[in-house]
TORLOTI-291109 format. One line per 8 residues: number of its first residue (from 0); for each residue z, x, y of N, C-alpha, C, O, CB. Coordinates in nm, 2 decimals, decimal comma, padded with zeros to 4 digits. Glycine has a CB too. Layout:
<sites>
NUM> Z/X/Y/Z/X/Y/Z/X/Y/Z/X/Y/Z/X/Y | ...
</sites>
This chain:
<sites>
0> -00,01/00,09/-00,12/00,00/00,00/-00,01/00,01/00,10/00,13/00,09/00,19/00,14/00,14/-00,10/-00,04 | -00,09/00,07/00,22/-00,09/00,15/00,35/00,01/00,09/00,45/00,06/00,16/00,53/-00,23/00,16/00,40 | 00,03/-00,05/00,46/00,11/-00,10/00,55/00,16/-00,24/00,52/00,11/-00,30/00,42/00,05/-00,10/00,67 | 00,26/-00,29/00,60/00,33/-00,40/00,55/00,37/-00,48/00,69/00,44/-00,42/00,77/00,46/-00,35/00,46 | 00,34/-00,59/00,71/00,36/-00,66/00,84/00,35/-00,59/00,96/00,45/-00,60/01,04/00,48/-00,71/00,84 | 00,25/-00,53/00,99/00,20/-00,47/01,10/00,24/-00,57/01,22/00,20/-00,69/01,22/00,05/-00,44/01,09 | 00,31/-00,52/01,31/00,35/-00,60/01,45/00,44/-00,72/01,40/00,46/-00,82/01,47/00,20/-00,67/01,54 | 00,51/-00,72/01,28/00,62/-00,80/01,25/00,55/-00,93/01,17/00,43/-00,96/01,17/00,71/-00,85/01,39
8> 00,64/-01,00/01,11/00,60/-01,12/01,03/00,56/-01,24/01,12/00,63/-01,28/01,21/00,73/-01,16/00,95 | 00,45/-01,29/01,10/00,39/-01,40/01,17/00,45/-01,53/01,13/00,48/-01,62/01,22/00,24/-01,39/01,15 | 00,48/-01,55/01,01/00,55/-01,66/00,95/00,67/-01,62/00,86/00,67/-01,52/00,79/00,46/-01,74/00,87 | 00,77/-01,71/00,87/00,89/-01,68/00,77/00,85/-01,68/00,64/00,77/-01,77/00,60/00,99/-01,78/00,79 | 00,90/-01,60/00,56/00,88/-01,59/00,42/00,74/-01,54/00,38/00,70/-01,54/00,26/00,91/-01,73/00,36 | 00,66/-01,50/00,48/00,52/-01,46/00,44/00,50/-01,30/00,50/00,52/-01,27/00,62/00,38/-01,58/00,51 | 00,47/-01,22/00,41/00,44/-01,07/00,43/00,28/-01,05/00,44/00,21/-01,11/00,36/00,51/-00,98/00,31 | 00,25/-00,97/00,52/00,10/-00,93/00,51/00,08/-00,79/00,46/00,13/-00,70/00,51/00,04/-00,94/00,65
16> 00,01/-00,78/00,36/00,00/-00,64/00,30/-00,15/-00,59/00,33/-00,25/-00,66/00,34/00,01/-00,65/00,13 | -00,13/-00,45/00,37/-00,26/-00,40/00,39/-00,25/-00,28/00,30/-00,16/-00,20/00,29/-00,29/-00,36/00,55 | -00,37/-00,29/00,22/-00,38/-00,17/00,10/-00,51/-00,12/00,08/-00,61/-00,18/00,12/-00,34/-00,21/-00,04 | -00,51/-00,01/00,00/-00,64/00,05/-00,03/-00,64/00,10/-00,17/-00,54/00,16/-00,22/-00,68/00,16/00,07 | -00,76/00,07/-00,24/-00,76/00,11/-00,38/-00,76/00,26/-00,40/-00,83/00,33/-00,34/-00,88/00,05/-00,44 | -00,68/00,31/-00,49/-00,68/00,45/-00,52/-00,77/00,49/-00,64/-00,78/00,61/-00,68/-00,53/00,49/-00,56 | -00,83/00,39/-00,70/-00,91/00,40/-00,80/-01,06/00,39/-00,75/-01,08/00,36/-00,64/-00,88/00,31/-00,91 | -01,16/00,41/-00,85/-01,31/00,41/-00,80/-01,33/00,27/-00,74/-01,27/00,16/-00,76/-01,43/00,45/-00,92
24> -01,44/00,28/-00,65/-01,48/00,16/-00,58/-01,42/00,13/-00,45/-01,47/00,04/-00,37/-01,45/00,05/-00,66 | -01,31/00,21/-00,41/-01,27/00,20/-00,29/-01,24/00,09/-00,20/-01,27/00,09/-00,08/-01,34/00,26/-00,25 | -01,18/-00,01/-00,26/-01,17/-00,16/-00,22/-01,05/-00,15/-00,13/-00,95/-00,09/-00,16/-01,16/-00,27/-00,34 | -01,06/-00,22/-00,01/-00,96/-00,25/00,09/-00,91/-00,40/00,09/-00,99/-00,49/00,08/-01,00/-00,21/00,24 | -00,78/-00,42/00,11/-00,74/-00,56/00,10/-00,62/-00,58/00,21/-00,54/-00,49/00,24/-00,69/-00,59/-00,05 | -00,64/-00,71/00,26/-00,54/-00,76/00,34/-00,50/-00,89/00,29/-00,58/-00,98/00,28/-00,58/-00,76/00,47 | -00,36/-00,90/00,25/-00,34/-01,02/00,17/-00,20/-01,07/00,20/-00,10/-01,00/00,20/-00,36/-01,00/00,02 | -00,19/-01,20/00,23/-00,05/-01,26/00,26/00,01/-01,30/00,11/-00,06/-01,34/00,02/-00,07/-01,40/00,37
32> 00,15/-01,27/00,12/00,22/-01,32/00,00/00,35/-01,39/00,04/00,39/-01,37/00,15/00,25/-01,21/-00,09 | 00,41/-01,47/-00,05/00,53/-01,52/-00,02/00,63/-01,42/-00,06/00,65/-01,39/-00,18/00,55/-01,66/-00,09 | 00,69/-01,37/00,05/00,78/-01,26/00,01/00,93/-01,28/-00,03/01,01/-01,20/-00,07/00,79/-01,17/00,14 | 00,96/-01,42/-00,03/01,09/-01,44/-00,10/01,07/-01,45/-00,25/01,16/-01,43/-00,32/01,16/-01,57/-00,05 | 00,96/-01,48/-00,29/00,92/-01,47/-00,43/00,87/-01,34/-00,49/00,90/-01,31/-00,61/00,82/-01,57/-00,45 | 00,80/-01,26/-00,41/00,75/-01,14/-00,45/00,78/-01,02/-00,34/00,71/-01,03/-00,24/00,60/-01,15/-00,49 | 00,87/-00,94/-00,35/00,90/-00,85/-00,26/00,83/-00,71/-00,28/00,82/-00,65/-00,39/01,03/-00,84/-00,25 | 00,78/-00,67/-00,17/00,71/-00,53/-00,17/00,75/-00,45/-00,05/00,77/-00,49/00,07/00,56/-00,54/-00,16
40> 00,77/-00,32/-00,08/00,79/-00,22/00,03/00,69/-00,15/00,07/00,59/-00,14/-00,01/00,89/-00,13/00,01 | 00,68/-00,09/00,18/00,57/00,00/00,23/00,51/00,11/00,13/00,39/00,13/00,12/00,62/00,07/00,35 | 00,61/00,17/00,06/00,57/00,28/-00,04/00,54/00,22/-00,17/00,49/00,30/-00,26/00,70/00,38/-00,06 | 00,55/00,10/-00,20/00,53/00,03/-00,33/00,38/00,05/-00,38/00,30/00,04/-00,29/00,57/-00,13/-00,31 | 00,35/00,08/-00,49/00,22/00,06/-00,54/00,20/-00,06/-00,63/00,30/-00,11/-00,70/00,18/00,18/-00,60 | 00,08/-00,11/-00,63/00,07/-00,23/-00,71/-00,08/-00,24/-00,77/-00,18/-00,21/-00,71/00,10/-00,36/-00,63 | -00,08/-00,29/-00,89/-00,22/-00,33/-00,94/-00,25/-00,48/-00,90/-00,17/-00,57/-00,91/-00,22/-00,32/-01,11 | -00,37/-00,50/-00,87/-00,42/-00,62/-00,82/-00,54/-00,66/-00,92/-00,63/-00,58/-00,95/-00,47/-00,61/-00,66
48> -00,53/-00,79/-00,97/-00,66/-00,83/-01,03/-00,70/-00,97/-00,99/-00,62/-01,05/-00,96/-00,65/-00,83/-01,18 | -00,82/-00,98/-01,00/-00,89/-01,11/-00,97/-00,94/-01,17/-01,11/-01,00/-01,09/-01,19/-01,00/-01,09/-00,87 | -00,92/-01,31/-01,12/-00,96/-01,36/-01,23/-01,00/-01,50/-01,23/-00,93/-01,58/-01,16/-00,87/-01,34/-01,31 | -01,10/-01,54/-01,30/-01,13/-01,68/-01,28/-01,07/-01,77/-01,39/-01,09/-01,89/-01,38/-01,28/-01,69/-01,28 | -01,00/-01,72/-01,48/-00,92/-01,79/-01,59/-00,79/-01,71/-01,62/-00,79/-01,59/-01,60/-01,00/-01,81/-01,71 | -00,69/-01,77/-01,66/-00,57/-01,72/-01,71/-00,57/-01,71/-01,88/-00,49/-01,65/-01,94/-00,45/-01,80/-01,66 | -00,67/-01,78/-01,92/-00,68/-01,78/-02,07/-00,73/-01,64/-02,11/-00,82/-01,58/-02,05/-00,79/-01,88/-02,12 | -00,65/-01,59/-02,22/-00,66/-01,46/-02,26/-00,79/-01,43/-02,34/-00,82/-01,31/-02,35/-00,54/-01,43/-02,33
56> -00,87/-01,54/-02,39/-00,98/-01,52/-02,45/-01,10/-01,54/-02,35/-01,22/-01,52/-02,38/-00,99/-01,60/-02,56 | -01,07/-01,57/-02,22/-01,17/-01,59/-02,12/-01,22/-01,72/-02,11/-01,31/-01,75/-02,04/-01,27/-01,50/-02,14 | -01,16/-01,81/-02,19/-01,22/-01,96/-02,18/-01,17/-02,03/-02,06/-01,06/-02,01/-02,01/-01,16/-02,05/-02,30 | -01,27/-02,10/-02,00/-01,24/-02,16/-01,86/-01,10/-02,25/-01,87/-01,05/-02,29/-01,98/-01,36/-02,27/-01,82 | -01,06/-02,26/-01,76/-00,92/-02,32/-01,75/-00,96/-02,49/-01,74/-01,06/-02,53/-01,69/-00,83/-02,26/-01,59 | -00,86/-02,56/-01,81/-00,88/-02,71/-01,81/-00,88/-02,75/-01,65/-00,84/-02,67/-01,57/-00,75/-02,79/-01,89 | -00,93/-02,87/-01,61/-00,92/-02,92/-01,50/-00,79/-02,96/-01,44/-00,77/-02,98/-01,32/-01,01/-03,00/-01,49 | -00,70/-02,98/-01,54/-00,55/-03,01/-01,50/-00,47/-02,90/-01,57/-00,51/-02,84/-01,67/-00,50/-03,16/-01,55
64> -00,35/-02,88/-01,50/-00,25/-02,78/-01,55/-00,18/-02,84/-01,67/-00,12/-02,95/-01,66/-00,14/-02,74/-01,44 | -00,18/-02,78/-01,79/-00,11/-02,81/-01,90/-00,02/-02,71/-01,94/-00,06/-02,60/-01,97/-00,19/-02,83/-02,00 | 00,11/-02,74/-01,95/00,22/-02,64/-01,98/00,23/-02,64/-02,13/00,31/-02,71/-02,18/00,35/-02,68/-01,92 | 00,16/-02,55/-02,20/00,16/-02,53/-02,35/00,24/-02,42/-02,38/00,25/-02,39/-02,50/00,02/-02,50/-02,41 | 00,30/-02,34/-02,29/00,38/-02,22/-02,32/00,30/-02,11/-02,42/00,36/-02,02/-02,48/00,50/-02,27/-02,40 | 00,18/-02,13/-02,41/00,08/-02,03/-02,47/00,07/-01,92/-02,39/00,08/-01,94/-02,27/-00,06/-02,10/-02,49 | 00,06/-01,79/-02,46/00,03/-01,66/-02,36/-00,07/-01,67/-02,29/-00,16/-01,74/-02,33/00,01/-01,53/-02,43 | -00,06/-01,62/-02,16/-00,17/-01,62/-02,07/-00,18/-01,49/-02,00/-00,09/-01,40/-02,02/-00,16/-01,73/-01,97
72> -00,28/-01,46/-01,91/-00,29/-01,35/-01,83/-00,17/-01,33/-01,73/-00,12/-01,22/-01,70/-00,42/-01,35/-01,76 | -00,14/-01,44/-01,69/-00,02/-01,42/-01,60/00,10/-01,35/-01,66/00,18/-01,29/-01,59/00,04/-01,55/-01,54 | 00,11/-01,37/-01,80/00,24/-01,31/-01,86/00,24/-01,15/-01,82/00,35/-01,09/-01,82/00,24/-01,34/-02,03 | 00,12/-01,09/-01,80/00,10/-00,95/-01,77/00,14/-00,91/-01,62/00,17/-00,79/-01,59/-00,06/-00,92/-01,79 | 00,15/-01,01/-01,55/00,17/-00,97/-01,41/00,31/-01,02/-01,35/00,37/-01,11/-01,40/00,05/-01,02/-01,33 | 00,34/-00,97/-01,24/00,48/-01,03/-01,16/00,45/-01,15/-01,09/00,53/-01,25/-01,08/00,54/-00,93/-01,06 | 00,34/-01,14/-01,02/00,33/-01,26/-00,93/00,18/-01,30/-00,92/00,09/-01,21/-00,93/00,40/-01,22/-00,78 | 00,15/-01,42/-00,91/00,01/-01,47/-00,91/00,00/-01,58/-00,81/00,10/-01,65/-00,78/-00,04/-01,52/-01,05
80> -00,12/-01,60/-00,74/-00,17/-01,71/-00,65/-00,29/-01,75/-00,70/-00,37/-01,67/-00,76/-00,19/-01,67/-00,51 | -00,31/-01,88/-00,67/-00,44/-01,95/-00,71/-00,52/-01,99/-00,58/-00,46/-02,05/-00,48/-00,42/-02,09/-00,79 | -00,64/-01,97/-00,57/-00,71/-02,01/-00,44/-00,86/-02,02/-00,45/-00,92/-02,02/-00,55/-00,68/-01,90/-00,32 | -00,91/-02,04/-00,33/-01,06/-02,08/-00,33/-01,13/-01,97/-00,23/-01,08/-01,94/-00,12/-01,07/-02,25/-00,26 | -01,24/-01,91/-00,27/-01,32/-01,82/-00,19/-01,38/-01,91/-00,08/-01,45/-02,01/-00,12/-01,43/-01,75/-00,27 | -01,36/-01,89/00,03/-01,42/-01,96/00,13/-01,52/-01,91/00,21/-01,58/-01,98/00,28/-01,34/-02,01/00,22 | -01,54/-01,76/00,20/-01,65/-01,69/00,26/-01,67/-01,57/00,19/-01,58/-01,50/00,15/-01,63/-01,67/00,40 | -01,81/-01,54/00,17/-01,86/-01,41/00,12/-01,95/-01,35/00,22/-02,05/-01,41/00,26/-01,93/-01,43/-00,01
88> -01,93/-01,23/00,26/-02,02/-01,16/00,36/-02,07/-01,03/00,28/-02,00/-00,94/00,24/-01,94/-01,12/00,51 | -02,20/-01,03/00,27/-02,28/-00,92/00,22/-02,33/-00,82/00,34/-02,41/-00,87/00,42/-02,42/-00,97/00,12 | -02,28/-00,70/00,35/-02,30/-00,60/00,45/-02,43/-00,52/00,41/-02,46/-00,53/00,29/-02,16/-00,51/00,47 | -02,49/-00,45/00,50/-02,61/-00,37/00,48/-02,58/-00,25/00,40/-02,68/-00,21/00,34/-02,66/-00,32/00,60 | -02,46/-00,19/00,38/-02,43/-00,07/00,32/-02,38/-00,10/00,18/-02,29/-00,03/00,14/-02,32/00,01/00,41 | -02,43/-00,20/00,10/-02,39/-00,24/-00,03/-02,24/-00,27/-00,04/-02,19/-00,24/-00,14/-02,44/-00,14/-00,12 | -02,19/-00,32/00,06/-02,04/-00,37/00,06/-02,05/-00,52/00,07/-02,15/-00,58/00,11/-01,95/-00,31/00,19 | -01,94/-00,56/00,03/-01,89/-00,72/00,03/-01,76/-00,73/00,08/-01,67/-00,66/00,05/-01,89/-00,78/-00,11
96> -01,75/-00,83/00,17/-01,62/-00,88/00,22/-01,60/-01,01/00,17/-01,69/-01,10/00,19/-01,62/-00,87/00,37 | -01,48/-01,04/00,10/-01,46/-01,16/00,04/-01,33/-01,24/00,10/-01,22/-01,18/00,10/-01,45/-01,14/-00,10 | -01,33/-01,34/00,14/-01,22/-01,42/00,20/-01,17/-01,53/00,12/-01,25/-01,61/00,07/-01,25/-01,48/00,34 | -01,03/-01,54/00,09/-00,99/-01,64/00,01/-00,87/-01,70/00,06/-00,79/-01,63/00,13/-00,97/-01,59/-00,13 | -00,86/-01,83/00,03/-00,73/-01,90/00,08/-00,65/-01,94/-00,04/-00,70/-02,02/-00,12/-00,76/-02,02/00,18 | -00,54/-01,90/-00,04/-00,44/-01,94/-00,16/-00,35/-02,05/-00,10/-00,23/-02,03/-00,09/-00,35/-01,80/-00,22 | -00,40/-02,16/-00,05/-00,32/-02,27/00,01/-00,26/-02,23/00,13/-00,15/-02,26/00,16/-00,22/-02,32/-00,07 | -00,33/-02,16/00,21/-00,29/-02,10/00,34/-00,26/-01,96/00,35/-00,26/-01,90/00,46/-00,18/-02,17/00,39
104> -00,22/-01,90/00,24/-00,20/-01,75/00,23/-00,34/-01,69/00,21/-00,41/-01,71/00,11/-00,09/-01,70/00,10 | -00,37/-01,61/00,32/-00,52/-01,56/00,33/-00,52/-01,41/00,25/-00,42/-01,34/00,23/-00,57/-01,55/00,49 | -00,64/-01,39/00,23/-00,68/-01,26/00,17/-00,82/-01,22/00,21/-00,90/-01,31/00,22/-00,68/-01,27/00,02 | -00,84/-01,09/00,24/-00,96/-01,03/00,27/-00,96/-00,92/00,18/-00,86/-00,85/00,17/-00,99/-01,00/00,41 | -01,08/-00,91/00,11/-01,10/-00,78/00,02/-01,24/-00,74/00,04/-01,34/-00,82/00,03/-01,06/-00,80/-00,15 | -01,25/-00,61/00,07/-01,38/-00,56/00,09/-01,40/-00,44/-00,01/-01,30/-00,37/-00,04/-01,40/-00,52/00,25 | -01,52/-00,42/-00,05/-01,56/-00,32/-00,14/-01,69/-00,31/-00,18/-01,78/-00,37/-00,12/-01,50/-00,33/-00,24 | -01,73/-00,24/-00,29/-01,85/-00,22/-00,33/-01,91/-00,35/-00,39/-01,85/-00,42/-00,47/-01,86/-00,10/-00,43
112> -02,04/-00,39/-00,36/-02,09/-00,50/-00,41/-02,11/-00,49/-00,56/-02,12/-00,60/-00,62/-02,21/-00,53/-00,35 | -02,11/-00,36/-00,63/-02,11/-00,36/-00,77/-01,99/-00,42/-00,84/-02,00/-00,49/-00,94/-02,12/-00,23/-00,81 | -01,87/-00,38/-00,76/-01,73/-00,43/-00,81/-01,71/-00,58/-00,79/-01,65/-00,64/-00,88/-01,62/-00,35/-00,74 | -01,76/-00,63/-00,69/-01,72/-00,75/-00,66/-01,83/-00,85/-00,66/-01,83/-00,96/-00,59/-01,65/-00,74/-00,54 | -01,94/-00,82/-00,73/-02,07/-00,91/-00,75/-02,06/-01,03/-00,81/-02,14/-01,12/-00,80/-02,19/-00,84/-00,83 | -01,94/-01,07/-00,90/-01,93/-01,18/-00,97/-01,85/-01,30/-00,89/-01,83/-01,41/-00,94/-01,86/-01,15/-01,11 | -01,79/-01,25/-00,76/-01,73/-01,35/-00,69/-01,82/-01,42/-00,60/-01,88/-01,36/-00,51/-01,61/-01,30/-00,63 | -01,82/-01,55/-00,60/-01,90/-01,63/-00,52/-01,83/-01,73/-00,42/-01,71/-01,76/-00,44/-01,98/-01,71/-00,61
120> -01,90/-01,77/-00,33/-01,84/-01,86/-00,23/-01,81/-01,99/-00,30/-01,88/-02,02/-00,39/-01,93/-01,90/-00,10 | -01,69/-02,06/-00,27/-01,63/-02,20/-00,33/-01,59/-02,17/-00,47/-01,58/-02,26/-00,55/-01,74/-02,33/-00,32 | -01,57/-02,05/-00,52/-01,52/-02,03/-00,64/-01,37/-02,04/-00,65/-01,31/-01,99/-00,56/-01,57/-01,90/-00,68 | -01,31/-02,08/-00,74/-01,16/-02,08/-00,75/-01,12/-01,95/-00,83/-01,17/-01,92/-00,94/-01,12/-02,22/-00,83 | -01,02/-01,88/-00,76/-00,99/-01,75/-00,84/-00,83/-01,74/-00,84/-00,77/-01,79/-00,75/-01,06/-01,61/-00,77 | -00,77/-01,67/-00,94/-00,64/-01,62/-00,94/-00,64/-01,48/-00,88/-00,73/-01,39/-00,90/-00,60/-01,62/-01,09 | -00,53/-01,46/-00,81/-00,51/-01,32/-00,75/-00,37/-01,28/-00,83/-00,27/-01,34/-00,80/-00,50/-01,33/-00,58 | -00,36/-01,18/-00,90/-00,26/-01,14/-00,98/-00,19/-01,01/-00,94/-00,27/-00,92/-00,92/-00,30/-01,15/-01,10
128> -00,08/-00,99/-00,92/00,00/-00,85/-00,88/00,09/-00,80/-00,99/00,16/-00,88/-01,06/00,09/-00,88/-00,75 | 00,11/-00,67/-01,01/00,20/-00,62/-01,08/00,23/-00,48/-01,03/00,14/-00,39/-01,02/00,16/-00,63/-01,22 | 00,37/-00,46/-01,00/00,40/-00,32/-00,94/00,39/-00,22/-01,04/00,42/-00,24/-01,16/00,54/-00,31/-00,88 | 00,35/-00,10/-00,98/00,33/00,01/-01,08/00,47/00,09/-01,06/00,52/00,10/-00,95/00,19/00,11/-01,05 | 00,51/00,13/-01,17/00,63/00,21/-01,18/00,62/00,33/-01,13/00,51/00,39/-01,17/00,69/00,22/-01,30 | 00,71/00,40/-01,05/00,71/00,54/-01,00/00,72/00,63/-01,11/00,80/00,60/-01,21/00,82/00,56/-00,90 | 00,64/00,74/-01,11/00,66/00,83/-01,22/00,73/00,96/-01,20/00,74/01,04/-01,29/00,54/00,86/-01,26
</sites>
């Protein structure tokens, strides 16, 4: 994470995270999280995953939430949000900027069009976080 709550919190219980990928692809992210449920500090590192289903086999989610207690992708993460892609900008330098609303918590992720090519406008996606343990 590069920064947290630059200029202070805009809303109570919401933190804005600014981060940059340390792995290939060089993605940049700005994302709001509910900080009472999931706390991050400036020096924390985390893994972020985007998924279109929580089913471990990749089967599409049903149209309604069914609490089956079956294992899911969410079991492998600390915090998850569900949202809708409301804008996708394709930039001339083979970069893509994707904007997602998770019920008002916003996310902007930019990176290589190769890494983000499967994300489309109006798509519903899960944004999943897992803290990386310090070594």
